[in-house]
C-alpha positions in Angstrom: -14.8 -1.2 17.7 -16.9 -0.7 20.8 -15.4 -2.2 24.0 -18.2 -3.4 26.2 -16.3 -5.6 28.8 -12.8 -7.0 29.0 -13.8 -9.9 26.7 -16.7 -8.5 24.6 -16.1 -6.1 21.7 -18.6 -5.0 19.1 -17.4 -4.2 15.6 -18.9 -1.1 14.0 -20.3 -3.2 11.2 -22.7 -5.0 13.6 -24.4 -1.7 14.6 -26.7 0.1 12.2 -27.7 3.7 13.0 -30.5 5.8 11.4 -31.1 9.4 12.2 -34.7 10.5 12.6 -36.5 13.6 13.6 -36.7 14.1 17.4 -39.7 15.3 19.3 -37.5 16.5 22.1 -35.6 19.8 22.6 -34.2 21.7 19.7 -36.2 24.9 19.2 -36.8 25.8 15.6 -34.5 23.0 14.4 -36.8 20.3 15.8 -38.8 20.0 12.6 -35.9 20.4 10.2 -33.0 18.4 11.5 -32.9 14.7 12.2 -31.0 14.6 15.5 -32.5 11.5 17.2 -30.8 8.2 16.5 -32.3 4.8 16.1 -29.6 2.2 16.8 -30.2 -1.4 15.7 -28.1 -4.4 16.8 -28.8 -7.9 15.6 -28.5 -9.9 18.8 -29.6 -13.2 17.5 -27.0 -13.3 14.7 -24.1 -11.5 16.4 -20.9 -13.5 16.5 -19.5 -11.1 19.1 -21.7 -12.3 21.9 -21.3 -15.5 23.9 -24.5 -17.7 23.9 -25.1 -17.1 27.7 -24.9 -13.4 27.3 -27.1 -13.5 24.2 -29.9 -15.3 26.1 -29.8 -13.0 29.1 -29.7 -9.9 26.7 -32.9 -11.2 24.9 -34.6 -11.4 28.3 -33.4 -8.0 29.5 -34.3 -6.2 26.3 -38.0 -7.0 26.6 -40.1 -4.9 24.2 -37.0 -3.3 22.7 -36.3 -6.6 20.9 -38.1 -7.3 17.6 -39.4 -10.8 16.5 -36.3 -11.2 14.4 -33.9 -10.7 17.3 -32.9 -7.1 16.5 -32.5 -4.8 19.5 -33.7 -1.2 18.8 -32.5 1.7 21.0 -33.8 5.2 20.3 -31.9 8.2 21.8 -33.4 11.6 21.6 -32.4 13.3 24.9 -29.9 15.7 23.4 -30.0 18.4 20.8 -27.1 17.1 18.7 -26.7 13.9 16.6 -23.3 13.2 18.2 -24.5 13.3 21.8 -27.6 11.2 20.9 -25.3 8.7 19.1 -23.0 8.4 22.1 -26.0 8.0 24.4 -27.5 5.2 22.3 -24.1 3.4 22.1 -23.6 3.8 25.9 -27.0 2.4 26.6 -26.4 -0.6 24.3 -23.0 -1.2 26.0 -24.7 -0.9 29.5 -27.4 -3.4 28.5 -24.8 -5.9 27.3 -22.7 -5.3 30.4 -25.7 -6.1 32.6 -26.4 -9.3 30.5 -22.7 -10.3 30.8 -23.0 -10.5 34.6 -23.9 -14.1 35.5 -27.1 -14.6 37.4 -26.4 -15.0 41.1 -27.2 -18.4 42.6 -30.0 -18.2 45.1 -29.5 -20.4 48.1 -32.8 -21.7 49.3 -33.5 -20.9 53.0 -36.2 -22.0 55.4 -38.2 -19.7 57.5 -37.1 -19.3 61.1 -39.1 -20.7 64.0 -39.8 -17.2 65.3 -41.1 -16.0 61.8 -43.4 -19.0 61.6 -44.7 -18.2 65.1 -45.4 -14.6 64.1 -47.2 -15.7 61.0 -49.5 -18.0 62.9 -50.1 -15.4 65.6 -51.1 -12.9 62.9 -53.5 -15.5 61.4 -55.1 -16.1 64.8 -55.6 -12.4 65.3 -57.2 -12.0 61.9 -59.4 -14.9 62.7 -60.6 -13.4 66.0 -61.3 -10.0 64.2 -63.4 -11.8 61.6 -65.2 -13.9 64.2 -66.2 -10.7 66.1 -67.8 -9.4 62.9 -70.4 -12.2 62.7 -73.9 -11.6 63.7 -74.7 -12.8 67.2 -77.5 -15.3 67.1 -80.7 -14.1 68.8 -81.6 -16.3 71.8 -85.1 -17.7 71.7 -86.7 -17.8 75.2 
């Protein structure tokens, strides 16, 4: 059981891990030992996640989410399976923690009078600069 937050726990059965060969550090073992871990978590069908957290997690995951709703995290930073496995699980928990935080309400504000004045002054300046670039009409005498 992985504890993500006070209220969210992930059972071990919901996480699938596969060990693959890593392209990272490892010396001579890099081509022989499968130390990288590919962690898969079915977000769409997980009974452990509340609906609001599930929706935010799908948005946060981006390209790491497959079409079927499975989140894939690959960890290959370390030389050992155990450390990569811990890294992948911690990254999954961090992503879910971030999704568990409710989105902050944005209070709409209006621009101040001074900022409007500055914006208009800048527009007038740009206008004068562009006007000065025009060709001066030749006067016919």
